[in-house]
C-alpha positions as CSV (number, residue, x, y, z in Angstrom):
1,S,100.7,159.5,4.7
2,Q,101.9,156.5,3.0
3,F,105.0,154.6,3.6
4,N,106.5,151.1,3.5
5,T,107.8,149.3,6.6
6,E,110.3,146.4,6.9
7,F,108.0,144.6,9.4
8,H,104.6,143.4,9.8
9,I,102.2,145.7,11.8
10,S,100.0,143.9,14.4
11,G,98.4,147.1,15.7
12,I,98.4,150.8,15.2
13,A,97.2,153.8,17.4
14,P,97.5,157.5,17.3
15,L,99.8,159.6,19.8
16,C,99.2,163.3,19.1
17,D,100.6,163.7,15.5
18,Q,102.7,160.6,15.7
19,L,101.8,156.9,15.5
20,V,102.3,154.1,18.0
21,V,103.0,150.9,15.9
22,L,103.2,147.4,17.4
23,S,105.6,145.5,15.1
24,Y,106.0,141.9,14.5
25,V,109.7,141.0,13.7
26,K,111.5,138.1,12.4
27,D,115.2,137.7,12.7
28,V,117.7,135.2,11.0
29,L,120.2,133.2,13.0
30,E,123.6,133.9,11.6
31,K,124.9,130.2,12.2
32,T,122.1,128.3,10.7
33,E,120.5,131.0,8.6
34,T,117.0,130.0,9.9
35,E,114.3,132.5,10.7
36,Y,112.9,132.8,14.1
37,C,110.3,135.1,15.8
38,A,111.9,138.1,17.6
39,R,110.3,140.0,20.6
40,P,107.5,142.3,19.4
41,R,108.5,146.0,19.2
42,L,106.5,149.1,20.1
43,D,107.7,151.9,17.9
44,I,106.8,155.6,17.8
45,I,106.9,156.9,14.3
46,Q,106.6,160.3,13.0
47,P,104.8,160.1,9.5
48,F,105.5,162.3,6.5
49,P,103.6,162.4,3.2
50,E,105.8,159.7,1.4
51,S,108.1,158.4,4.2
52,C,108.4,158.2,8.0
53,E,110.9,158.7,10.9
54,E,111.4,156.4,13.9
55,I,111.3,158.4,17.1
56,S,111.8,155.5,19.5
57,S,111.7,151.7,19.6
58,D,111.3,149.3,22.5
59,A,111.5,145.5,22.4
60,L,108.9,144.0,24.6
61,T,109.4,140.7,26.6
62,V,106.2,138.7,26.6
63,R,105.8,135.2,27.5
64,G,106.1,132.6,24.6
65,Y,106.9,135.3,21.9
66,Q,109.0,132.6,20.2
67,E,105.8,130.7,19.2
68,N,103.6,133.8,18.4
69,E,102.5,134.8,14.9
70,C,101.6,138.4,13.7
71,R,98.0,137.8,14.2
72,D,98.5,136.7,17.9
73,Y,99.2,140.4,18.9
74,R,96.8,143.2,19.2
75,L,97.2,146.9,20.1
76,E,94.3,148.7,21.9
77,Y,94.4,152.3,23.2
78,S,92.5,154.5,25.6
79,E,92.0,157.9,24.1
80,G,91.4,159.9,27.3
81,E,94.4,158.5,29.3
82,S,97.3,158.0,26.7
83,L,97.4,154.4,27.7
84,F,98.2,151.5,25.3
85,Y,97.5,147.9,25.8
86,I,99.6,145.3,24.0
87,I,97.7,142.0,24.0
88,S,99.4,138.7,23.4
89,P,98.1,135.2,24.0
90,R,99.7,134.9,27.4
91,D,100.3,138.6,28.6
92,V,98.8,142.1,28.5
93,V,101.5,144.8,28.6
94,V,100.3,148.4,29.5
95,A,102.5,151.2,27.9
96,K,102.0,154.9,28.9
97,E,104.0,158.1,28.3
98,R,107.0,158.7,30.6
99,D,106.5,161.4,33.1
100,Q,108.9,163.4,35.3
101,D,109.2,160.7,37.9
102,D,110.5,158.3,35.1
103,H,112.9,161.0,34.0
104,I,114.3,161.4,37.5
105,E,114.5,157.6,38.0
106,W,116.6,157.4,34.9
107,L,118.9,160.3,35.9
108,L,119.4,158.6,39.3
109,E,120.2,155.2,37.6
110,K,122.9,157.1,35.6
111,K,124.1,158.8,38.7
112,K,123.4,162.2,37.5
113,Y,122.3,163.5,40.9
114,E,122.8,167.2,40.3
115,E,120.4,167.0,37.3
116,A,118.0,164.8,39.1
117,L,117.9,167.4,41.9
118,M,117.3,170.3,39.5
119,A,114.4,168.3,37.6
120,A,112.9,167.5,41.1
121,E,112.9,171.2,42.1
122,I,111.3,172.3,38.8
123,S,108.5,169.7,38.9
124,Q,108.1,169.1,42.6
125,K,104.3,169.7,42.3
126,T,103.8,167.0,39.7
127,M,106.2,164.4,41.2
128,K,104.5,161.4,42.8
129,K,107.2,159.0,43.5
130,H,110.2,161.0,44.4
131,K,111.1,163.6,47.2
132,I,113.6,166.3,46.8
133,Q,115.1,165.5,50.1
134,D,115.6,161.8,49.3
135,I,117.3,162.7,46.0
136,G,119.5,165.1,47.9
137,L,120.4,162.6,50.6
138,A,121.3,160.0,47.9
139,Y,123.5,162.7,46.3
140,I,125.3,163.4,49.5
141,E,125.8,159.7,50.0
142,H,127.2,159.4,46.4
143,L,129.6,162.3,47.0
144,L,130.9,160.8,50.1
145,K,131.5,157.5,48.4
146,I,133.6,159.2,45.7
147,G,135.6,161.2,48.2
148,E,134.1,164.7,47.4
149,F,133.9,165.6,51.0
150,D,133.8,169.4,50.7
151,L,131.2,169.4,48.0
152,A,129.1,166.9,50.0
153,A,129.4,169.3,53.1
154,R,128.4,172.3,51.0
155,K,125.4,170.5,49.6
156,C,124.2,169.8,53.2
157,Q,123.3,173.4,53.7
158,K,120.8,173.3,50.7
159,I,119.5,169.8,51.1
160,L,119.1,169.4,54.9
161,G,117.8,172.9,55.4
162,K,116.4,173.5,58.8
163,N,116.0,169.6,59.7
164,T,118.1,169.3,62.7
165,D,117.6,165.5,63.0
166,L,119.0,165.1,59.5
167,W,121.9,167.5,60.2
168,E,122.8,165.5,63.3
169,F,122.7,162.3,61.4
170,E,124.9,163.6,58.6
171,V,127.4,165.1,61.1
172,H,127.9,161.7,62.6
173,R,128.4,160.2,59.1
174,F,131.1,162.7,58.5
175,K,132.7,161.9,61.9
176,E,132.7,158.3,61.0
177,I,134.8,158.9,57.9
178,G,137.0,161.4,59.7
179,Q,135.7,164.5,57.9
180,L,134.2,166.5,60.7
181,K,136.5,169.5,59.5
182,A,134.8,169.4,56.0
183,I,131.3,169.9,57.5
184,S,132.3,172.4,60.3
185,R,132.1,175.6,58.2
186,Y,128.5,174.8,56.9
187,L,126.9,173.8,60.2
188,P,123.8,176.0,61.2
189,R,124.7,179.0,63.3
190,H,121.6,181.1,63.7
191,D,118.6,179.2,62.5
192,S,117.9,175.6,63.5
193,I,120.7,175.4,66.1
194,L,121.9,171.9,66.7
195,K,122.6,170.2,70.1
196,P,125.7,171.7,71.8
197,F,127.5,168.4,71.7
198,I,127.6,168.5,67.9
199,Y,129.5,171.8,67.9
200,E,131.7,170.7,70.8
201,M,132.5,167.5,68.9
202,V,133.8,169.6,65.9
203,L,135.7,171.9,68.1
204,H,137.5,169.0,69.8
205,E,138.4,167.6,66.4
206,F,140.1,170.9,65.5
207,L,141.7,171.2,68.9
208,E,143.5,167.9,68.3
209,S,145.0,168.9,65.0
210,D,144.5,172.4,63.8
211,Y,144.8,175.3,66.2
212,E,144.4,177.9,63.6
213,G,141.1,176.3,62.4
214,F,140.0,176.1,66.0
215,A,140.6,179.7,66.6
216,T,138.7,180.6,63.4
217,L,135.6,178.6,64.5
218,I,135.8,180.3,68.0
219,Q,135.8,183.8,66.3
220,E,133.1,183.0,63.9
221,W,130.6,180.8,66.0
222,P,128.4,182.6,68.4
223,G,129.2,181.7,72.0
224,N,125.8,180.2,72.6
225,L,126.3,177.2,70.3
226,Y,128.4,175.2,72.7
227,N,129.0,174.9,76.4
228,N,131.8,177.5,77.0
229,T,133.1,175.9,80.2
230,I,133.8,172.5,78.5
231,I,135.7,174.1,75.6
232,V,137.7,176.4,78.1
233,Q,138.6,173.3,80.1
234,A,139.7,171.5,76.8
235,V,142.0,174.5,75.8
236,V,143.4,174.8,79.3
237,D,144.3,171.0,79.2
238,R,145.8,171.4,75.8
239,L,147.9,174.4,77.0
240,K,149.6,172.1,79.6
241,K,151.2,170.3,76.7
242,D,152.0,173.4,74.7
243,P,152.1,176.3,77.2
244,Q,153.5,179.0,74.9
245,N,151.2,178.5,71.9
246,T,150.0,182.1,71.1
247,T,147.1,180.9,69.0
248,L,145.7,178.9,71.9
249,L,146.3,181.5,74.5
250,K,144.6,184.2,72.2
251,T,141.6,181.8,71.7
252,L,141.4,181.1,75.4
253,A,141.3,185.0,76.1
254,E,138.4,185.2,73.7
255,L,136.6,182.3,75.4
256,Y,137.1,184.1,78.8
257,T,135.7,187.2,77.3
258,Y,132.5,185.3,76.0
259,D,132.2,184.0,79.7
260,Q,132.5,187.6,81.1
261,R,135.8,186.7,82.9
262,Y,137.3,189.8,81.6
263,G,140.1,190.0,84.2
264,T,141.5,186.6,83.3
265,A,141.2,187.5,79.6
266,L,143.1,190.7,80.2
267,E,146.0,189.0,81.7
268,I,146.5,186.8,78.7
269,Y,146.0,189.6,76.3
270,L,148.7,191.6,78.1
271,T,151.0,188.7,78.2
272,L,150.5,188.3,74.3
273,R,150.7,192.1,73.9
274,H,147.5,191.9,71.9
275,K,146.1,194.9,70.1
276,D,142.7,194.6,71.7
277,V,143.9,195.2,75.2
278,F,142.9,198.9,75.5
279,Q,139.7,198.3,73.6
280,L,138.8,195.4,76.1
281,I,139.6,197.7,79.1
282,H,137.3,200.5,77.9
283,K,134.5,198.3,76.6
284,H,134.2,196.4,79.9
285,N,135.4,199.1,82.3
286,L,138.2,197.0,83.6
287,F,140.2,199.8,85.4
288,S,139.9,198.0,88.7
289,S,141.6,194.9,87.1
290,I,144.5,196.9,85.7
291,R,145.6,198.5,88.9
292,D,148.4,196.1,89.4
293,K,149.2,195.5,85.7
294,I,150.2,199.1,84.9
295,V,153.8,198.2,84.1
296,L,152.6,195.5,81.8
297,L,150.4,198.0,79.9
298,M,153.2,200.6,79.7
299,E,155.7,198.0,78.4
300,F,153.2,197.0,75.8
301,D,152.3,200.4,74.4
302,S,153.3,203.4,76.6
303,E,151.7,206.0,74.6
304,K,148.2,204.4,74.5
305,A,148.5,203.4,78.2
306,V,149.5,206.8,79.4
307,D,146.6,208.5,77.4
308,M,144.2,205.9,78.9
309,L,145.5,206.4,82.5
310,L,145.3,210.2,82.3
311,D,141.9,210.1,80.6
312,N,140.6,207.9,83.5
313,E,142.5,209.7,86.3
314,D,139.2,209.4,88.4
315,K,139.5,205.5,88.3
316,I,143.1,205.2,88.8
317,S,144.8,208.0,90.8
318,I,148.1,209.7,89.7
319,D,149.6,208.6,93.0
320,K,148.8,205.0,92.3
321,V,150.2,205.0,88.7
322,V,153.5,206.7,90.1
323,E,153.7,204.1,92.9
324,E,153.2,201.2,90.5
325,L,155.9,202.5,88.3
326,A,158.4,203.1,91.2
327,N,160.7,200.3,90.0
328,R,160.5,201.4,86.4
329,P,161.9,205.0,86.4
330,E,161.9,205.2,82.6
331,L,158.2,204.4,82.4
332,Q,157.5,206.7,85.4
333,H,159.2,209.5,83.4
334,V,156.9,208.8,80.4
335,Y,153.8,209.2,82.5
336,L,154.9,212.2,84.5
337,H,156.1,214.0,81.4
338,K,152.8,213.5,79.6
339,L,151.0,214.6,82.8
340,F,153.1,217.7,83.0
341,K,152.3,218.6,79.3
342,R,148.6,218.3,80.0
343,D,148.7,220.3,83.3
344,H,151.7,221.9,84.9
345,H,150.2,221.8,88.4
346,K,148.5,218.4,88.9
347,G,151.6,216.5,89.5
348,Q,153.4,219.3,91.3
349,K,154.6,217.0,94.2
350,F,156.4,215.0,91.8
351,H,158.3,217.8,90.1
352,E,161.5,217.3,92.4
353,K,161.5,213.6,91.3
354,Q,161.1,214.7,87.7
355,I,164.4,216.7,87.6
356,S,166.3,213.5,88.0
357,L,164.0,211.7,85.5
358,Y,164.6,214.3,82.8
359,A,168.3,214.4,83.5
360,E,168.5,210.7,83.2
361,Y,166.0,209.8,80.3
362,D,165.0,213.0,78.4
363,R,167.8,215.8,78.6
364,P,166.2,217.8,75.6
365,N,163.0,218.4,77.7
366,L,164.8,219.3,80.9
367,L,165.3,223.0,80.2
368,P,161.7,223.5,79.0
369,F,160.6,221.8,82.1
370,L,162.6,224.0,84.3
371,R,161.3,227.1,82.6
372,D,157.6,226.0,82.9
373,S,157.5,224.5,86.4
374,T,156.7,226.8,89.1
375,H,157.0,224.0,91.7
376,C,160.5,222.5,91.3
377,P,163.1,223.4,94.0
378,L,165.8,225.4,92.1
379,E,168.6,224.4,94.6
380,K,168.0,220.6,94.0
381,A,167.8,221.3,90.2
382,L,171.1,223.2,90.4
383,E,172.8,220.5,92.2
384,I,171.7,217.8,89.7
385,C,172.6,219.9,86.7
386,Q,176.0,220.7,88.1
387,Q,176.8,217.1,89.0
388,R,175.9,216.2,85.4
389,N,177.7,219.2,83.9
390,F,174.5,220.5,82.1
391,V,175.8,224.0,81.2
392,E,172.7,225.4,79.6
393,E,170.5,224.2,82.4
394,T,173.0,225.4,85.0
395,V,173.2,228.9,83.3
396,Y,169.4,229.2,83.3
397,L,169.1,228.1,87.0
398,L,172.0,230.5,88.1
399,S,170.3,233.5,86.4
400,R,166.8,232.5,87.8
401,M,168.4,232.4,91.2
402,G,169.8,235.9,90.7
403,N,173.4,234.8,90.2
404,S,173.9,236.3,86.9
405,R,177.7,236.8,87.0
406,S,178.4,233.1,87.5
407,A,175.9,232.3,84.8
408,L,177.8,234.6,82.4
409,K,181.2,233.2,83.4
410,M,179.8,229.7,82.5
411,I,178.6,230.9,79.1
412,M,182.0,232.5,78.3
413,E,184.2,229.7,79.8
414,E,182.2,226.5,79.2
415,L,180.3,227.4,76.1
416,N,182.7,229.8,74.6
417,D,179.9,231.5,72.8
418,V,180.1,235.2,72.5
419,D,176.7,235.7,70.9
420,K,175.0,233.8,73.7
421,A,176.9,235.8,76.3
422,I,175.9,239.1,74.6
423,E,172.3,237.9,74.4
424,F,172.4,236.9,78.1
425,A,173.8,240.5,79.1
426,K,171.1,242.1,77.0
427,E,168.5,240.1,78.8
428,Q,169.8,240.9,82.2
429,D,170.5,244.6,81.2
430,D,173.0,245.0,84.0
431,A,176.1,247.4,83.7
432,E,178.3,245.2,85.8
433,L,177.6,242.3,83.5
434,W,178.6,244.3,80.6
435,E,181.9,245.2,82.3
436,D,182.6,241.5,83.2
437,L,181.9,240.6,79.5
438,I,184.3,243.3,78.2
439,L,187.0,242.3,80.8
440,Y,186.7,238.6,79.7
441,S,186.7,239.4,76.0
442,I,189.6,241.9,75.8
443,D,192.3,239.4,75.0
444,K,190.2,237.4,72.6
445,P,190.0,239.0,69.1
446,P,186.9,237.0,67.9
447,F,185.0,238.1,71.1
448,I,186.0,241.7,70.5
449,T,184.5,241.4,67.0
450,G,181.3,240.1,68.4
451,L,181.1,242.8,71.0
452,L,181.8,245.6,68.5
453,N,179.0,244.5,66.3
454,N,176.5,244.0,69.2
455,I,177.0,246.3,72.1
456,G,176.6,249.7,70.4
457,T,173.0,250.0,71.6
458,H,173.7,249.0,75.2
459,V,177.1,250.2,76.2
460,D,179.3,253.1,74.8
461,P,181.7,251.4,72.3
462,I,184.5,253.8,73.1
463,L,184.8,252.0,76.5
464,L,185.7,248.9,74.7
465,I,187.8,250.5,72.0
466,H,190.1,252.3,74.6
467,R,190.9,248.9,76.2
468,I,191.9,247.2,73.0
469,K,195.7,246.6,73.1
470,E,197.8,248.3,70.4
471,G,198.9,246.0,67.7
472,M,196.2,243.3,68.3
473,E,194.7,241.9,65.1
474,I,190.9,242.0,65.1
475,P,188.9,240.2,62.4
476,N,186.7,242.6,60.3
477,L,187.6,245.5,62.5
478,R,187.0,248.0,59.7
479,D,183.4,246.7,59.1
480,S,182.8,246.7,62.8
481,L,183.9,250.4,63.2
482,V,181.8,251.5,60.2
483,K,178.7,249.8,61.8
484,I,179.5,251.6,65.1
485,L,179.7,254.9,63.3
486,Q,176.3,254.3,61.5
487,D,174.7,253.2,64.9
488,Y,176.0,256.4,66.5
489,N,174.6,258.6,63.6
490,L,171.1,256.8,64.0
491,Q,171.1,257.6,67.8
């Protein structure tokens, strides 16, 4: 290569396919336009056949450079080490290629911590001056200074790793600047667990100002991270100021559960009507704890409560449940009704009581109960049904007790339902009943129509027809007579 330069060359040396050039430079003062000696420069030049390109240029500060001439400088180099020696009358300057440490140093000076951290991770084996952890700590420090608290907390996980001492130091730093909440979600939970007081300090911070956040931490953190008794006491003290706070109550119940104080936890869950009540009872076999809380359970969810009580009859007897529900007959009915549906005989001694309960709270199921129960006293049932004027139930009881005529009379007079009366007479299949039915219907044209249409197969229709008064108008008489003739033909 051959090229011209704008400066004198005091020394030249090779650097791979580039040249290291020690340049002697003169500058001109603008005010006086006089020449003066500038600082020598060390340039790296990329040569081409007829030109060159400057890659880098560094001005060197050597003592007495103002008096030096071009011949006062020399450039020597050591081939094996890539070291260059700039020799002047008063100084020797050693120049060497920048390494990764220099690069990281420069990034740190420019506050490019993220890049410095990445560069350190890539070249951690060749670094001599810097440590990844030191760079990381400097990065956390920088983030805290500029107010990026959440990002600083997030970086702690990666930078502090399993070093518990560093973790504890950083937690105290966050506490000093009032940012314990920021670091809370990143604290170690499984590996490298910190001292309990660290977690307690964070929980107290949340308890002071953020109940929801406190509850979340109690749910997420394993119970062995902190002293449960201390935290329980803190929550109890807090509840004295805010006794109805559901978030605190629910969290206290969870803390009691961790502490295996299931009975106390259950009371709170029941008060709160929490969905986990039944799960808690089953999981920890708390049937002895709920013997006096059956009303609360039933009020919360009667369906689930009854199913649970019936499934665990060996742990809480039927008698005990009925006794506990004595002052809440509507709940007592729900329990006994479900028991009866499961087994008609188990609660037989309560069947008398159930008549009143059905009559009061569940009329539609009274008649099915009377039909299916073989243990309820019929006289008592009849008395209750008559008092309340329950016609259908009274009719059923009268017929069951053998008083069919009174039952038929009720159907005709109270229900005024000829079809039902005929159906009843068919069921009983008693000639006297048919006679009563005809006597009652003879002055009521609609009833006569009903009888004509239905009695042909049970009673001789002529008996009825002879009794119809002359001149009485009977709806659809012609159709009824045709039907009677057809039935007679068939027979």
